[in-house]
N, C-alpha and C positions, 0 to 999 in steps of 0.2 A: 370488665372485659378489656382485654389488651387492644390498644389502638393500632391501626394499620401502620402509622409512622413508627411506632415502637418496634413492631415486627420487622419493618424494613431496616431499622438501625441495628437490630440484633443480627439480621442476616449479613449486613455490611461488616459488623464487628467480626463475625465468624469467618467471613471471606478474607478480611485483612489478616487475621491470625493464621488461617489456612495458607494464605500466600506466603507469610513469613516462614511457616514450618516447611512448606514445599521448597522455598528458596534455600533454607538450611539443608534440606535433603539433597538438593542439586549441588550445593557447595561441597558437602561431604563426599558425594559420589565423584565429582570432578577432582577433588583433592586426593581421594584414594586412587584414582586412575593415574594421576601425575606423580604421586609420592606414596609408595607402598608402606612407608614408615609413619604416615600421617595417623594421628590418634584423635578421632573426633570426640567432642564433649559427650556425645550420646553413648559412648562405650563406657558404661559405668562399672560393670562387674563382668566376671567371666560368663555369666548366663544372661546378662542384660547388655546387649550390644546391637548397634545399628549397622556396623560395618558389614557383617555378612549379608544383610539384606541389600545393601547398596552396591555390593560387588557381585551379587548373584546375577544370573542371566535374566531374572525377572525384573531387574531394576531399570531396564530400558524396554519401552514398548510393551510393558506388562509381560514380557517373555513370549509374546505372541507375534508382534509385528515383525521382529527380526526373522522369525521362522517363516512367515508368509512372504515378506518383501526382501529379505536379506539383511544381514547384520549392518551393512553399510548404507542401508536405505535412509533417505532423508526423513522418513516417517518413524524410524526407530530412535526416538528421542528418549532421554531420561524421564522416568516417571515424575520426578520433581518438576521438570519443565512443563509437563502436561498438567500437573497440579497447579502451577503458577498461572497457566493460561485459564484453567477452569475457574480458579478463585477470582481472577480478574473479570471474567465473564459473569460470574455469579454476583460480584459487586455491582457491575454495570446493570445487570438485569434487575437487581433489587431496587434500582432507582425508578422503575416504572411499575404502574399498577394496571397496565394493559393486559387484557385476557390472553392475547396471543403470546406476548412475551412471558407472562407468568406461566403459561403452559410449557413453553420452551424451557424455562428455568426449572420447573417441576420435573420434567422428563430428564433434564441434564442431572439434576440431583439424584434421581432414581438410578441413572446410569453410573454416577459416581459411587453410589452405595453398592451396586452390583459389582463394580470393580473392587470396592472395599472388601466384600465377602470373598472374592476370588483371591485377592492379595493376602487377606488374613489366612485363608486356607493354605496358600503357598508358604507364608511365614511360619505357620505352625507345623505343617507336615513335610515341607521340603527343606526350607532354610533351617528350621528348628532352633530359632533364636527368639528372644524377647526384645523387640525393637520399639523403644519408647516413642521415637519419631513417627513410626508407622502407626502405632496405637493412637497417638494424638491425632493423626490425620483421620483415622477411622472414626474417632469420636466427633471430630469437627464435621465430617460428612454426615453422620447420623443426626446430629443436632441441626445442621443446616436443612436437611430434608424435613425434619419435624417443623421447623420454622416456616419453610416454604409451603408445606402442607397447611399449616395454620393460616398463612396469608391467603392461600387459595380458598380455604373454607370461609374465611372472613369476607373476601370479595364476592364469593358465591352467595353468601347470605345477604350481603348488601344489595346485590343485583336482584335477588328474589324479592326483597322488600321494596325495591324501587320499581319493579315491573309487575306488581300485583294488579290484577284486573279490577276495574271499577265495579261497584255493586250492580250498576245498571247494565253491564255487559252480558 
């Protein structure tokens, strides 16, 4: 059976990789805004491009925040920045085995996967491009949720074994 420390290390590794991918996404988005001739490394072929995703209205605030609060709102930040914040928080939360912090981590991971499904839908049906950076993020979010769920089950089974009633009770 996988040890709790191993699960925490896997979560941290995915958080670090996710942070790097999100930082690259932010770099590409800012570079495209400042230089329309910028050609990111993730634009591999005519049908495999990240540029259209990063210049679309959905690249900031998931395409929702600007609609609600306005395009110039401080809340309407690039999705890459949101990802960097999320992965930093995920890394920090993986350092604790507290039930309360684990539940926060678990529900944040669920929220990240809900946003993943939403952005995947937008990528396929609206942007209509194959974005490898986006797909990598979706994969990282899914694996992270699986690892966090595994940690949650492991801690739950440990607490059940530790709190078994005595035969005399």
